[in-house]
N, C-alpha and C positions, 0 to 999 in steps of 0.2 A: 377655713382660710380667714385671714384677718382683713378687716376693712382699714381705711386710712387712719381712723382714730378710734381707739378702743380702750376699755379699762377693765373688762371682765370677759369671761367666756361662758357660753351656755352649755347645756347638757350634751349637745352634739359636737362640741369643740369649736363652734363658731363664736365670734366675738359679739358682745352686746354693747353697741355704741352708746355713749353718754351715761353709762352706769359707773358706780364706784367699786373698787376692789373691796372684798370683805376684810374686816380687821383681822390681824393675826399678830402673834408675838413678834414676828420679824417685820411686819409692815402695818403699824397701827393706823387706823383710819382717821383722817382729819378732813376738814372741808377742802383742803388743797390736794387730797390724794386722788389725782386723776392722771392717767397716762395718756399721752398723745404721741403717736409714732407716725412716721412717714411711710410705713410699710403697707403697700397696697396688696390685695390678693395676688396680683401678678408677680409682685416682688417676692412674696412669701413662697409661691410655687417655684419661682426661679431659683431661690436660695435652696429650697428643699431638694431640687433636682439638679443643682449646680454641677455636681459630680455625676456624670451619666453612668448608668448601669449597662453592662455588655450583654451579649446574647445568653451567656451562661447564667447570669443572675436573673435575667428575664425568664428563662426556662425554669429556674428554681422557684420563682414566684408563681409561675403557672402551675407547677406541681403542688405548691402550697395551697393554692386556691382549690385544687382538685380534692385534697384531703382535709380541707377545712382548717388550715393553719394560717395564722396572721403573723407574717414575719415582720421584722423591723423595717421601717421605711428607708428610702434611699438616703435621706439626710442623716438618719441615725447610723446607717451602715457606714457611710463615709466618715462620720465622726469616730466610729469604732476603729476603722482603719487608721485614721490619723492618730488616735490615742495609742494604738499598738505600735505604730511606727515611732511616735514621739518617745516612748519609753524603751524602744528596741526590745519588745517583749519576746522572751524565749519560751515561756510556758504560760498558757492561758486556759482557764476553765470556763466553759459555756454551759449554763443550766438552761436547757431547752434547745435541742438541736434543730427542730423543725425540718425543713428540707434543705438546709445548708446555706441559707441566705446570709445570716449574720456570721456564720462560721467562715464563709468564704471571704467576706469583708475583713474579718479579723486576720485570717491567714495571709491575706495580701498585704497587711500592714506589719505583720510580725517579722522577726529576723528570719533570714533564709532557711535556717535550720530549726526554727521554732516549732513547737509541738502544741497543737490544740487538743484538749481533752473535753469532749462534749457528751453531756448526759441527757438522756431522754427516755421517757417511759414507753414510747411507741417504737417497736422495731421497724415498722414500715416507714416511719419518718426517717429513721437513720439509714435505711436502705436508699431512700431517695436522696438524702444528703450525700451519701457516698457516690451516687451518680453525679451529683453536682460537682463534687471535688474532683472526680475523675475527668469530667468534661473540661474542667478548668486547668487540668494538668498538674494538680497537686499530688505530690508523691505520697503513697500510702503511709510511709513512716512519719509523715508530718501531722497526722491526726489519729486519735483513738476515740472510737465511739463506744460509749458504755451504755447499755440498755438497762434501765432500772429506775426506781424511784429516787429522786435527787437526794432526799434526806436519808436514804439508806446508803447511797453511793458516796456522797461527799465526806462523811466521817472516815472513810477508808483512804482518802487522799492525804498526801504528806503535808504537815504543817509548814508554813512559811516558804513553800516551794514555787509559788506562782506570782507572776507579774500583774496579771489582770484577771478579774472574775466578772463575767457577764451573767446577769440574772434576767431571764425572760421565759419564765414558766408560770406555775400556779401563783397567782397574785396573793392569795391568802397565806402562802408560805414564805413570802419575801422576808419577813422578820428572821425566820430560821435560815434562809439563804444568806442574809447579811451576817449573821453570827458565824456561819461556816466560812464565809468569804474572809472575814477578819482573821480567822485562824489560818486560812490557806495562804493569804497574801504575805509576801516579803515586806519588810519596811519600805515605805514609799510606793507600794503597789496601788493599783486602782481597782475599785469596784464600780460597775456600771449597772443600773437598773432601768430596764425599758418599761414603757407605759406609765411613767411617773405622773403624768397628767390625766390619764385614764379618760380619754375622750372629753376632756373639759370638766369632768365631775369633781376632781380633787379640788379645784379652785372654787367650787360652789358649796358653801357650808350647808345648804339645804339638802344636799345629796348625802344620805346616811346609809346606803346599802353596805353590806359587809366588806366588799372588795374596795370600794371607795374609801371607807373609813380606815381600812388596813393600810392602803397606800398613803393616805394623808398622814396617818400616825407614823408610818415609816419615814416619810420625808422629814417630819419633825425630829425623829430620833437621829437621823443622819445629820441634820443641821445642828443639833445640840450636842452631838458626840464630841468629846474633847480631843479624841485622837484622829478625827477625820476633818479634811478640808473639802467641803462640798461645793458643787455647782449644779444648778438645775437648768438644763439646756432645752429650749423650746423647739427641738427638732422632732419631726414625726409626732408621736404621742407622748413626747417628753422623755428625756434621757437624764436620769439623776446619776451624777458621777462624783465620786469622792476619793481622795488620796489619803492613804494611811500615813501615820507619822513616820518620818525617815529614821 
């Protein structure tokens, strides 16, 4: 959570008051590079949970905890629902089914006849996700759950047929997910990548573990991609969203 005045984040995702942001191509450091916000920890928590989750989503989160899955946060889920509704998504691909938390948020924002295609390596996760969707009253024809390795399944999906692709699986494969997403998306479609801040590590140049480096480089690639219009949203663990060229 964020204190009243901050300018960097530590390894655990907390803010480090009175420090300066690391220099980057997008944000060169100067003596004046200091952020001051009026966002208190209470305000941050209020915003993160501004859209409340119902019993179905809470049950899905409980299942996720039981099987060791870390679903997208409430703020990120609400953002996904908003984005799906904004573009009136008919077809969405989700990489990483989990227990259905993000999938349910997406389905609730998609067009009434929209179809979610969700890919996960674990059949037990998808069984639990199906329970979630059933409890929420989602018709079976509105989702298809494909069990398998994402990089084996995605190449079999149709080019340019999807409105939105959510990436929330193996962080070391995000570069490959992005390449597949750009192939799958229609012009003007959206790609969303969860955990883009990676518990505060991405913003800390001293953190050089493989997953952090991979996510940091991915962010740079998305930001510099000529065909993408990106935004990094500080909801949950960071949601990186980009729109493809129309």
